[in-house]
N, C-alpha and C positions, 0 to 999 in steps of 0.2 A: 382808211376806215374811220379814224377819229374825226376827220373833217366831215365825212359823210354823216356821222351821227350828230355832230354839232349843228348841221343844217337841217336835220330831220326834226320831227315833232316829239320824238322820244326824249325821255329824261337823260341828260348827259351822264349822270352817275349811276342811275339804276334803270337803264333802258329796257330791261327785260322783266320789269315788275310794274304793276299799277296798284294804286292804293285807294281804298274807300273808307268812308266813316259812317257811323250810325249814331244819331243823337239819342240822348236819353229819352225815355218815354215811349219809344217804338219797339217794345220788348218782343213783339211777335213777328218782327221782320225776317225775311228769308236770309239776309246777311247775318243777322245775329245767330240764327240756327247753324250756319256754317262755322261761325266763330266758336260757338259752344261745342260743336262736334270736334273741332281741332283741340280745344282745351281738354275735352274728355280724353282724346287720344293721348295727349302728352301727360296731363296730370294724373289720370286714372290708370290707363293701360300701360304707359311706358314707365313713368316715374313712381307710380303707386303712392302718390301723395294723398290722394283722396280715394275712398272706397267705391268701387264700381256699383255696388248694390244701392248706393244712394242716388244713382242717376240711371235708372232702368231704361230711360229713353235714349241714352247715349249722348246726352247734352249736359255739360257741366256748367252750372250757373249758381249764383247766390244772391243774397239780398242787396248787394251793391250794384248789380247790373242795371237796375232801373234808374240809378242816379249817376250813370257813367256815360261818357262818350267813347264809343268803341272804334278802333282803327284796325284795318286788316290789309294785308299785302297779298296780291294775287299774281300768278304767272300770266304770261300772255295768252295761255289757253284756259284762263279762268279757274285755275286750281288755287285754293287758299293755302298759303304757306307760312303765314305769320300773323300774329295778332297782339294787341295790347289795349288796355282801357285806361282812361283818365277819370278817376272817381271824384265826384264833388257832392258829398252827402249833405243833407239838410242839417240844420242845427241840432236836431234831436237824434242824429245818428253819427257815430264816430267814424273817422277814417279807418280803413281796414287795418293799417299798421298799428293803430292804438289798441287793437284787440289782443296783440301778442308782444308788443314792444313797449318799453318805458322810455321816457325822454329825460334829458338832463334838467335839473331843477332850474337852472338859469336860462334855459331856452324859452323864448317867448314866441308862440306860434303867430304867424301873420293872420290878418282877417280871412275868414273862411272863403269869402267870395273871390279872393285873390290867389287861392291855392287849390291844387288837386293832387291826388296820389296816383302814381304810375303803378299799375297792378295787372296781374295775369299776362305777363309778357312771355310769349313762347314762339318758337320757330319750329316748323315741322321737321322731323328727323331727316327726311330726304334732302332738306336744304341746309343742313349743317355740313360743312364741307369735309371735315375729317373726323376721325375718331378722336375724342378729347375735346371737341367743340362743346361749349356750354349750351344749356337748354335755350338760351336766348340768342344763339347763333354766333357767339363770339369765338373765333378760332383760338386754339392754344398758341399758335404762332403770333397772332396779334397781341394776345395778352402778354407774351414774353418780349416781343420785339417791336410791335407797331406803335405808331403815334399819328397824330392828326396830319402831319406833313406827308405821311405815306398814302393818304387817301387822295387819289387823283382820277381824272377822267378815264384813263386807260383801264382802270379796274372795274369800270362799268360794263365792260365787254363780256364775252363768253369765257374768258380765262377763269378756270376753276381753282387755280392754286394761289390766288391772291390772298393777302392776309388782312384785308379790311372787311369788317362786318357790314356790308352795304345794305343788306335787308334790314338789319337793326337800325341803321342810320336813317333809312327811308321812313320807317315807322316813327322814329323820334322826330323827324322833320315834319311829318303830318301833325303830330301832337303839338309841336312847337308853333306851327303856323296857326292852328286852331286856338291855342292858348293866347297868342299875341292879339288875335282878333277879338277875343272874348274877355280881356282883362285879367287873365290868369298869369301871375308873375312867378309863382313858386310851385315846384313839384316836390312832393314827398315820394320816397321809395324805400321799402324794406328789402334789402338785397345783400348778397354776399359781397365781402370787401373786394374780391377779385374782379367782380363785375363793375363795381364802383371805380376801381383802378383803370379798367379798360375804357370806361366811359370818360374818365378824366383825360385819357390820351386823345379822345376825340373832341375835347373842349368842354365837356359837361363836368364841371367841378362840383361833385356831390359832397356836402359837408355832413359829417356824422352829428346827429342831434340826440343820441342816446347810446347806451351800451349794447354790445352784441348779445343776442339771445338765441335760443334754439327753437326754430320754427321750420320743420322739415329741413333741418340743417342750420348752420350758423348764419344768422342775418343781422344786419345793423340798420337802424332807421337813419335815413339821410334826407337832406333837402338841397335843392339847387335853385339858384336865383337866375331867372331867364334874362334879366337885364345884364347881369355879370357875364352870362354865357355869350350874349350878343357882342358885348364889348371885347371879350376875350377872343372870339372868333375873328373879329375885324382886325385885331392886332396880330394874331398868330397864323391865321389861315383865311385869307381873303376869298379864296375859292369856296370853301365851305360856308363862309359868312354869306356870300351872295346866293349860294344854292339854298341855304336854309331860309333866307328871307325872300325867296322868289324874285331875286333881282337878276338883271342881265349880267352874265359873267363875261368880262372883257377877255379878248383873246390873249392879251399879254399876261393876264392873271393865270389863265390856263397853262400857257407855255411855261411860266415861271414855276408853277406848281409841279408840272411834269419834270422839269429839270431838277428841281429840288428833291423830288422823290427818287430820280435816277441816281443822284449823288449819294443819297442815303443808302440805297441798295448797294452801291459800289463800296461804301465804307463798311457795311455789314459783312461783305464777302472777304474783306482784307483780314 
């Protein structure tokens, strides 16, 4: 089954999802309406972060959507199941996190054209595998036990009890590839420390740049350097490094990754 998938045109790690993006400026697109509907479903109806009466059309959007690149994940039958945006505001508009977070006095922000903020990251409830999964699709099992080495090709199949947040990884990969092609080196994000810890296990070392604050729950402003991410992945997980950079993944790297994951599972069971 694995060999068959390797030889097919489907993605080796997320074969049952496809991803699309919408560039800033096309605010009336059909794709954006689907994205705004999903955000309304999660932020307004499910989590009650935002009042439903402010979005009578059932589309959650704000002033940052026009200066964002939007990414979405779809099932093979074209149902939208996840979304995230990368915000790059003009000089007369702050990043979203600056509206509710403060930063350390000694932190120097990089040039605006080299940075964007990860924002409005959500996964549809039907695609969070278990009770206790985060809004972003990270399972409780992965938060407690997972690491980058546990992410391997086998978990791209239909197996539903895997502990790797593949849908989240797919969205991050799309943002990563877009960022590398467009001169974006740094990502900001205001998020819970538990999510930052989970992302660190996948290779994304988010560094806090300010104190924790209360914004629909406790969040901390972070930054990640994509150059450091790329170097770290090439050292710690060559499979993910190749997958993120759209490089051909050698068979020996796939086999080593799977063997390493197998021994990790054996150790956990002891």
